[in-house]
Residue frames relative to the residue before (quaternion, step in Angstrom):
aa qw qx qy qz dx dy dz
M 1.0000 0.0000 0.0000 0.0000 0.00 0.00 0.00
S 0.4194 -0.7300 0.4820 0.2427 3.58 -0.78 1.02
R 0.4411 -0.6768 0.5265 0.2650 3.53 -1.14 0.67
T 0.2982 -0.7282 0.5850 0.1966 3.55 -1.21 0.53
G 0.0060 -0.7939 0.6080 -0.0029 3.53 -1.26 0.39
V 0.3190 -0.7113 0.5905 0.2089 3.53 -1.39 -0.02
L 0.1954 -0.7579 0.6154 0.0932 3.55 -0.82 1.08
V 0.1579 -0.8124 0.5600 0.0384 3.56 -0.68 1.16
L 0.1122 -0.7978 0.5922 0.0158 3.56 -0.90 1.02
R 0.2248 -0.7258 0.6299 0.1609 3.54 -1.21 0.63
L 0.1154 -0.8145 0.5684 0.0159 3.56 -0.47 1.24
A 0.2156 0.7687 -0.5594 0.2230 3.55 -0.28 1.31
G 0.2534 0.7521 -0.5799 0.1839 3.55 -1.05 0.80
P 0.6864 -0.4720 0.3347 0.4405 3.59 -1.21 0.25
L 0.7951 0.0374 0.0061 0.6053 3.58 1.04 -0.84
Q 0.0175 -0.7501 0.6607 0.0229 3.52 -1.24 0.69
S 0.0083 0.7902 -0.6127 -0.0114 3.58 -1.18 0.46
W 0.0373 -0.8227 0.5642 -0.0580 3.54 -0.49 1.29
G 0.0749 -0.8415 0.5350 0.0018 3.55 0.17 1.30
A 0.1125 -0.7915 0.5982 0.0549 3.56 -1.07 0.81
S 0.8090 0.1347 -0.0589 0.5691 3.59 1.13 -0.57
S 0.2630 0.7920 -0.5120 0.2036 3.58 1.13 0.61
R 0.0003 -0.7974 0.6028 -0.0292 3.55 -1.03 0.84
F 0.8825 0.0531 -0.0279 0.4664 3.52 -1.17 0.76
T 0.8430 -0.2020 0.1375 0.4793 3.62 -0.76 -1.00
R 0.6836 0.4161 -0.2961 0.5214 3.62 1.21 0.05
R 0.0254 -0.8157 0.5757 -0.0509 3.58 -0.35 1.30
T 0.1334 -0.8324 0.5371 0.0291 3.54 -0.16 1.33
T 0.2571 -0.7313 0.5963 0.2089 3.56 -1.36 -0.06
E 0.4460 -0.6419 0.5478 0.2983 3.54 -1.16 0.63
S 0.5921 -0.5921 0.4177 0.3528 3.57 -1.27 0.30
A 0.7675 0.1701 -0.1161 0.6071 3.60 1.31 -0.11
P 0.6594 -0.5178 0.3557 0.4130 3.60 -1.15 0.45
T 0.3725 -0.7140 0.5539 0.2111 3.55 -1.09 0.80
K 0.5982 -0.5524 0.4210 0.3997 3.56 -1.21 0.40
S 0.6483 0.5227 -0.3346 0.4410 3.59 0.90 -0.85
G 0.6529 0.5166 -0.3175 0.4539 3.59 1.03 -0.74
V 0.6942 0.4622 -0.2825 0.4740 3.58 0.91 -0.87
I 0.6324 0.5006 -0.3372 0.4856 3.60 1.01 -0.74
G 0.6166 0.5377 -0.3411 0.4629 3.58 1.08 -0.66
L 0.6232 0.5316 -0.3277 0.4709 3.57 1.05 -0.77
L 0.6767 0.4848 -0.2893 0.4726 3.58 0.92 -0.93
A 0.6531 0.5185 -0.3168 0.4520 3.58 0.96 -0.85
A 0.6387 0.5236 -0.3268 0.4595 3.58 0.99 -0.79
A 0.6579 0.5097 -0.3121 0.4583 3.56 0.93 -0.90
A 0.7108 0.4501 -0.2514 0.4786 3.59 1.05 -0.79
G 0.5133 -0.6776 0.4012 0.3413 3.59 1.26 -0.02
V 0.3589 0.7236 -0.5088 0.2979 3.59 1.17 0.51
E 0.3534 -0.7455 0.5243 0.2107 3.58 -0.67 1.07
R 0.6702 -0.5525 0.3215 0.3771 3.57 -1.14 0.66
G 0.7541 0.3979 -0.2247 0.4718 3.60 0.96 -0.73
D 0.5471 0.6300 -0.3881 0.3914 3.58 1.29 0.00
D 0.1051 -0.8437 0.5255 0.0323 3.57 0.31 1.27
T 0.5825 0.5925 -0.3726 0.4134 3.60 1.15 -0.55
R 0.7063 0.4229 -0.2588 0.5052 3.59 0.94 -0.84
L 0.6154 0.5538 -0.3490 0.4391 3.58 1.15 -0.53
A 0.5860 0.6512 -0.3662 0.3138 3.61 0.97 -0.87
P 0.7051 0.4423 -0.3112 0.4586 3.69 0.72 -0.84
L 0.6138 0.5253 -0.3554 0.4701 3.61 1.13 -0.51
A 0.6699 0.5040 -0.2939 0.4591 3.56 0.95 -0.91
A 0.6415 0.5407 -0.3211 0.4394 3.60 1.16 -0.56
L 0.4897 0.6556 -0.4372 0.3732 3.61 1.23 -0.21
R 0.4230 -0.6800 0.5346 0.2701 3.58 -1.06 0.74
F 0.1924 -0.8317 0.5204 0.0204 3.55 -0.79 1.12
G 0.0903 0.7691 -0.6311 0.0445 3.53 -1.21 0.66
V 0.1028 -0.7929 0.5987 0.0474 3.57 -1.20 0.49
R 0.1946 -0.7660 0.6042 0.1014 3.56 -1.14 0.73
I 0.3306 -0.7457 0.5484 0.1839 3.56 -0.92 0.93
D 0.1014 -0.8301 0.5481 0.0173 3.58 -0.25 1.29
Q 0.7725 0.0328 0.0068 0.6341 3.58 1.15 -0.66
P 0.3119 -0.8342 0.4143 0.1875 3.59 0.02 1.28
G 0.3505 -0.7549 0.4952 0.2493 3.60 1.10 -0.49
T 0.4388 -0.6687 0.5403 0.2614 3.53 -1.39 -0.08
R 0.3838 -0.7199 0.5281 0.2356 3.56 -0.88 0.92
V 0.0329 -0.7968 0.6030 -0.0200 3.59 -0.82 1.03
R 0.2668 -0.7641 0.5715 0.1355 3.56 -1.21 0.61
D 0.1142 -0.7851 0.6080 0.0305 3.53 -1.04 0.89
F 0.2904 -0.7167 0.6057 0.1874 3.54 -0.98 0.91
H 0.1613 -0.8308 0.5318 0.0299 3.55 -0.54 1.21
T 0.0759 -0.7826 0.6174 0.0247 3.57 -0.85 1.02
A 0.0193 0.7934 -0.6075 0.0332 3.57 -1.14 0.65
H 0.2293 -0.7546 0.5993 0.1375 3.54 -1.30 0.43
H 0.5704 -0.5961 0.4432 0.3505 3.55 -1.10 0.68
G 0.4988 -0.7096 0.4163 0.2726 3.56 -0.80 1.03
V 0.7269 0.4127 -0.2353 0.4958 3.59 1.13 -0.55
T 0.7870 0.3376 -0.1687 0.4880 3.56 0.72 -1.07
G 0.3911 -0.7246 0.4790 0.3041 3.58 1.16 -0.55
A 0.4390 0.7045 -0.4550 0.3223 3.59 1.26 0.05
S 0.5322 -0.6330 0.4629 0.3190 3.55 -1.11 0.72
M 0.3229 -0.7207 0.5834 0.1897 3.55 -1.03 0.86
P 0.6627 -0.5095 0.3470 0.4253 3.64 -1.16 0.38
L 0.4988 -0.6320 0.5056 0.3100 3.55 -1.09 0.76
S 0.0662 -0.8165 0.5734 0.0100 3.59 -0.84 0.94
E 0.3444 -0.6969 0.5911 0.2152 3.54 -1.31 0.49
R 0.0269 -0.7920 0.6099 -0.0063 3.55 -0.90 0.95
F 0.2037 -0.8044 0.5541 0.0668 3.53 -0.81 1.09
Y 0.0910 -0.7955 0.5991 0.0030 3.54 -1.09 0.85
L 0.3299 -0.6584 0.6216 0.2670 3.52 -1.42 0.16
A 0.1916 -0.7952 0.5692 0.0840 3.56 -0.68 1.12
D 0.8641 0.0677 -0.0714 0.4937 3.57 -1.09 0.85
A 0.3795 0.7102 -0.5019 0.3157 3.59 0.90 0.90
V 0.1173 -0.7659 0.6283 0.0694 3.56 -1.25 0.54
F 0.0151 -0.7979 0.6017 -0.0328 3.55 -0.86 1.02
V 0.2492 -0.6938 0.6455 0.1995 3.51 -1.32 0.46
A 0.0524 -0.7942 0.6052 -0.0102 3.58 -0.57 1.18
A 0.0452 -0.8054 0.5910 -0.0006 3.57 -1.08 0.71
V 0.1155 -0.7610 0.6343 0.0727 3.55 -1.18 0.68
E 0.2025 -0.7875 0.5775 0.0724 3.55 -0.98 0.97
G 0.3692 0.7203 -0.5318 0.2492 3.56 -0.97 0.87
D 0.8201 -0.2206 0.1787 0.4968 3.53 -1.24 -0.53
H 0.4778 -0.7140 0.4348 0.2701 3.56 -0.72 1.10
A 0.6367 0.5253 -0.3396 0.4509 3.60 0.99 -0.73
L 0.6390 0.5142 -0.3242 0.4714 3.60 0.98 -0.80
L 0.6763 0.4953 -0.2926 0.4600 3.57 0.92 -0.91
T 0.6062 0.5453 -0.3520 0.4597 3.58 1.08 -0.67
G 0.6541 0.5057 -0.3075 0.4711 3.57 0.99 -0.83
L 0.6551 0.5008 -0.3123 0.4718 3.59 1.01 -0.76
R 0.6155 0.5336 -0.3469 0.4648 3.59 1.02 -0.72
D 0.6740 0.4858 -0.2955 0.4716 3.57 0.88 -0.92
A 0.6387 0.5266 -0.3282 0.4551 3.59 1.04 -0.77
L 0.6459 0.5180 -0.3274 0.4553 3.60 0.99 -0.74
R 0.6529 0.5072 -0.3137 0.4671 3.58 1.13 -0.56
A 0.7677 0.0888 -0.0700 0.6308 3.59 1.26 -0.41
P 0.0473 -0.8783 0.4749 0.0262 3.59 0.61 1.15
A 0.5057 -0.6308 0.5044 0.3033 3.53 -1.18 0.71
Y 0.7624 0.0874 -0.0446 0.6396 3.56 1.11 -0.79
P 0.5753 -0.6208 0.3942 0.3580 3.63 -0.95 0.79
P 0.4072 -0.7003 0.5233 0.2645 3.60 -0.94 0.81
Y 0.0067 -0.7857 0.6184 0.0181 3.56 -1.17 0.54
L 0.5055 -0.6888 0.4572 0.2470 3.54 -1.21 0.67
G 0.8395 -0.1339 0.0223 0.5261 3.53 0.36 1.28
R 0.7867 0.0208 0.0008 0.6170 3.58 0.99 -0.84
R 0.6233 -0.5771 0.3782 0.3680 3.55 -1.17 0.58
S 0.6478 0.5140 -0.3216 0.4613 3.58 1.18 -0.45
C 0.6881 0.4611 -0.2645 0.4939 3.61 1.28 0.04
P 0.0083 -0.8191 0.5735 -0.0120 3.62 0.27 1.19
P 0.5248 -0.6040 0.4805 0.3590 3.61 -1.15 0.48
S 0.4846 -0.6893 0.4651 0.2717 3.56 -1.13 0.67
E 0.7872 0.0981 -0.0499 0.6069 3.59 1.28 -0.17
P 0.6810 -0.4431 0.3410 0.4729 3.64 -1.19 0.14
V 0.4097 -0.7671 0.4482 0.2069 3.57 -0.86 0.96
V 0.5775 0.5951 -0.3990 0.3914 3.64 1.11 -0.45
L 0.1604 -0.7958 0.5803 0.0642 3.55 -0.80 1.07
A 0.7730 -0.2160 0.1774 0.5695 3.59 0.88 -0.91
L 0.1653 -0.7260 0.6507 0.1488 3.53 -1.38 0.28
S 0.1145 -0.8165 0.5657 0.0151 3.54 -0.49 1.25
E 0.2826 -0.7579 0.5668 0.1563 3.56 -1.00 0.86
D 0.8387 0.0976 -0.1094 0.5245 3.58 -1.11 0.79
A 0.4595 0.6635 -0.4526 0.3791 3.56 0.96 0.90
H 0.3522 -0.7111 0.5671 0.2206 3.53 -1.34 0.28
L 0.6283 -0.5790 0.3761 0.3586 3.53 -1.07 0.80
E 0.6608 0.5251 -0.3172 0.4324 3.59 0.86 -0.96
D 0.6893 0.4916 -0.2871 0.4481 3.57 0.86 -0.99
V 0.6551 0.5171 -0.3182 0.4497 3.58 0.97 -0.84
L 0.6904 0.4729 -0.2885 0.4652 3.60 0.86 -0.92
A 0.6649 0.4797 -0.3079 0.4827 3.59 1.18 -0.45
G 0.7638 0.4306 -0.2007 0.4369 3.58 1.12 -0.59
V 0.5390 0.6160 -0.4232 0.3886 3.63 1.14 -0.42
P 0.5057 -0.6700 0.4382 0.3215 3.64 -0.73 0.96
W 0.6446 -0.5388 0.3961 0.3705 3.54 -1.18 0.73
Q 0.2321 -0.8353 0.4940 0.0659 3.56 -0.65 1.16
A 0.3209 0.7599 -0.5132 0.2372 3.62 1.18 0.25
S 0.5848 -0.5981 0.4250 0.3458 3.57 -1.13 0.69
A 0.6409 -0.5497 0.3739 0.3837 3.56 -1.19 0.58
W 0.6625 0.5033 -0.3194 0.4536 3.61 0.91 -0.85
Y 0.6376 0.5209 -0.3294 0.4622 3.59 1.08 -0.70
R 0.6592 0.5068 -0.3129 0.4590 3.60 0.96 -0.82
R 0.6353 0.5283 -0.3372 0.4512 3.59 1.09 -0.65
R 0.7557 0.4197 -0.2061 0.4586 3.57 1.03 -0.83
H 0.7616 0.3074 -0.1717 0.5441 3.60 1.22 -0.29
R 0.5166 -0.6099 0.4997 0.3339 3.51 -1.19 0.58
T 0.5504 -0.6007 0.4582 0.3554 3.54 -1.12 0.62
P 0.3774 -0.7328 0.5088 0.2484 3.63 -0.65 1.00
Q 0.5327 -0.6285 0.4591 0.3325 3.56 -1.12 0.62
T 0.8034 0.0863 -0.0283 0.5885 3.57 1.07 -0.72
L 0.2477 -0.7168 0.6279 0.1750 3.52 -1.35 0.36
T 0.4345 -0.7058 0.5007 0.2498 3.59 -1.12 0.66
V 0.1137 -0.7721 0.6243 0.0352 3.54 -0.93 1.01
L 0.0942 -0.7490 0.6540 0.0501 3.55 -1.02 0.91
R 0.1259 0.8136 -0.5499 0.1408 3.59 -0.47 1.17
E 0.5512 -0.5880 0.4800 0.3466 3.49 -1.30 0.44
T 0.5223 -0.6257 0.4733 0.3343 3.55 -1.11 0.65
A 0.4916 -0.6329 0.5090 0.3141 3.54 -1.20 0.60
A 0.6864 -0.5073 0.3269 0.4057 3.55 -1.25 0.45
D 0.7670 0.3409 -0.1807 0.5126 3.60 1.01 -0.80
E 0.5321 0.6355 -0.3955 0.3958 3.59 1.26 0.25
P 0.4393 -0.6869 0.4976 0.2960 3.63 -0.82 0.89
A 0.5551 -0.6391 0.4200 0.3271 3.56 -0.99 0.85
G 0.0870 -0.8451 0.5228 0.0698 3.59 1.01 -0.79
A 0.8043 -0.2216 0.2066 0.5112 3.54 -0.75 -1.14
A 0.2702 0.7940 -0.5057 0.2021 3.58 1.13 0.58
D 0.3854 -0.6821 0.5714 0.2443 3.54 -1.24 0.61
V 0.2821 -0.7338 0.5923 0.1762 3.56 -1.22 0.53
L 0.0373 -0.8114 0.5822 -0.0362 3.56 -0.68 1.16
R 0.3576 -0.6898 0.5765 0.2529 3.58 -1.10 0.65
D 0.3643 0.7377 -0.4567 0.3382 3.52 0.45 1.30
Q 0.4925 0.6339 -0.4464 0.3955 3.60 1.21 0.38
P 0.3244 -0.7863 0.4817 0.2107 3.63 -0.26 1.19
V 0.1376 -0.7695 0.6213 0.0548 3.53 -1.03 0.93
S 0.7822 -0.1020 0.0821 0.6092 3.56 1.02 -0.84
F 0.2440 -0.7586 0.5880 0.1387 3.54 -1.08 0.81
D 0.2820 0.7711 -0.5187 0.2385 3.57 1.25 0.32
A 0.4751 -0.7134 0.4351 0.2757 3.58 -0.62 1.14
A 0.6808 0.4952 -0.2933 0.4530 3.60 1.09 -0.64
H 0.8140 0.0475 0.0058 0.5789 3.59 1.14 -0.49
R 0.0283 -0.8156 0.5774 -0.0246 3.57 0.38 1.23
R 0.0495 -0.8083 0.5867 -0.0011 3.55 -0.99 0.85
H 0.0320 -0.7815 0.6230 -0.0105 3.55 -1.07 0.88
A 0.2647 -0.7509 0.5864 0.1489 3.56 -1.02 0.86
L 0.6112 -0.5487 0.4194 0.3865 3.57 -1.33 0.02
R 0.0124 -0.7647 0.6434 0.0334 3.55 -1.24 0.54
T 0.4030 -0.7162 0.5212 0.2301 3.58 -1.19 0.59
V 0.0859 -0.8020 0.5909 -0.0141 3.55 -0.95 0.96
V 0.1445 -0.7621 0.6246 0.0904 3.57 -1.01 0.86
T 0.2595 -0.7490 0.5932 0.1408 3.56 -1.12 0.74
V 0.0601 0.8100 -0.5753 0.0968 3.58 -0.60 1.14
P 0.3628 -0.7007 0.5580 0.2571 3.62 -1.09 0.62
V 0.0928 -0.7671 0.6308 0.0711 3.57 -1.14 0.66
P 0.5627 -0.5861 0.4453 0.3763 3.62 -1.05 0.64
T 0.5110 -0.6631 0.4520 0.3079 3.57 -0.94 0.88
P 0.2577 -0.7725 0.5590 0.1563 3.64 -0.57 1.09
I 0.2457 -0.8023 0.5307 0.1198 3.57 -0.30 1.27
P 0.4834 -0.6552 0.4862 0.3172 3.62 -0.90 0.84
S 0.5709 -0.5891 0.4386 0.3669 3.58 -1.08 0.68
G 0.7996 0.2251 -0.1977 0.5204 3.56 -0.84 0.99
G 0.5227 -0.6653 0.4014 0.3507 3.59 1.28 0.00
G 0.5506 0.6310 -0.3953 0.3773 3.58 1.26 -0.03
G 0.2272 -0.7761 0.5718 0.1378 3.54 -1.26 -0.12
P 0.7367 -0.4690 0.2687 0.4064 3.55 -1.25 0.20
Q 0.7200 0.4646 -0.2593 0.4455 3.59 1.12 -0.51
D 0.4235 0.7373 -0.4567 0.2615 3.60 1.23 0.02
A 0.6124 0.5715 -0.3651 0.4062 3.61 1.06 -0.61
H 0.7937 -0.0063 0.0178 0.6080 3.58 1.05 -0.71
D 0.0430 0.7980 -0.5960 0.0785 3.58 -0.53 1.19
P 0.2921 -0.8000 0.4954 0.1707 3.63 -0.23 1.21
F 0.6531 0.5098 -0.3218 0.4583 3.60 1.21 -0.30
A 0.4392 0.7193 -0.4549 0.2876 3.61 1.24 -0.16
A 0.6510 0.5186 -0.3224 0.4508 3.61 0.95 -0.84
L 0.6351 0.5280 -0.3306 0.4567 3.58 1.01 -0.71
D 0.6278 0.5380 -0.3270 0.4578 3.56 1.07 -0.80
V 0.6409 0.5216 -0.3258 0.4594 3.57 1.01 -0.84
L 0.6584 0.5130 -0.3096 0.4555 3.59 0.95 -0.87
E 0.6360 0.5218 -0.3229 0.4680 3.57 1.04 -0.78
D 0.6554 0.5110 -0.3155 0.4580 3.58 0.96 -0.89
E 0.6786 0.5016 -0.2995 0.4452 3.59 0.96 -0.84
S 0.7043 0.4545 -0.2662 0.4760 3.58 1.11 -0.69
A 0.5333 0.6452 -0.4105 0.3616 3.60 1.22 -0.24
């Protein structure tokens, strides 16, 4: 009998963009990472080609959840481009991003598969990115790999991952928001239905099926000692010092 586990990722970077219904010249972002975006990140790291639906299927079957630790700020960019051959101007487009956001994402499934994905993320075949290629992560994304664990318990127990500068400037929230797929034996209840279940990433014919998602609050798990993952190196620390001196 195969063992199960949960692979936990920390998704943080200057910009992220997780589109679920973007069309034509308006490219929006969801407020949290999508399953298709995170599975795409894992598939890229594992070297799964876009048209290889057979290798994609076991990744897409993983149960997915995400916790919003630092919601970030939504920003809009007007994007201009020119045709590479003719030089003609392309249509002006709007692209939306989340700035300075931090999320804890987790996938549950076969432990051997998750071990391979963890190793692939540490030496990726293709560079990982946070929804779009212009949004690289600011640090390695692997946070932990838990054996014989459940998605709900892991997302409720991983210490709060907000950046050090964010924790200094904001009060610790009483709860954090978790968006996760329902378990097989869990009633759907007030679950939302999203067309975000990846079926194929083939550039000529991308396909997504429906999946059910529940939104639940969990008490904020404070890191022991009040510290956090970014205390060793905080690029905003110098800015804080300058602000204090000018006050």
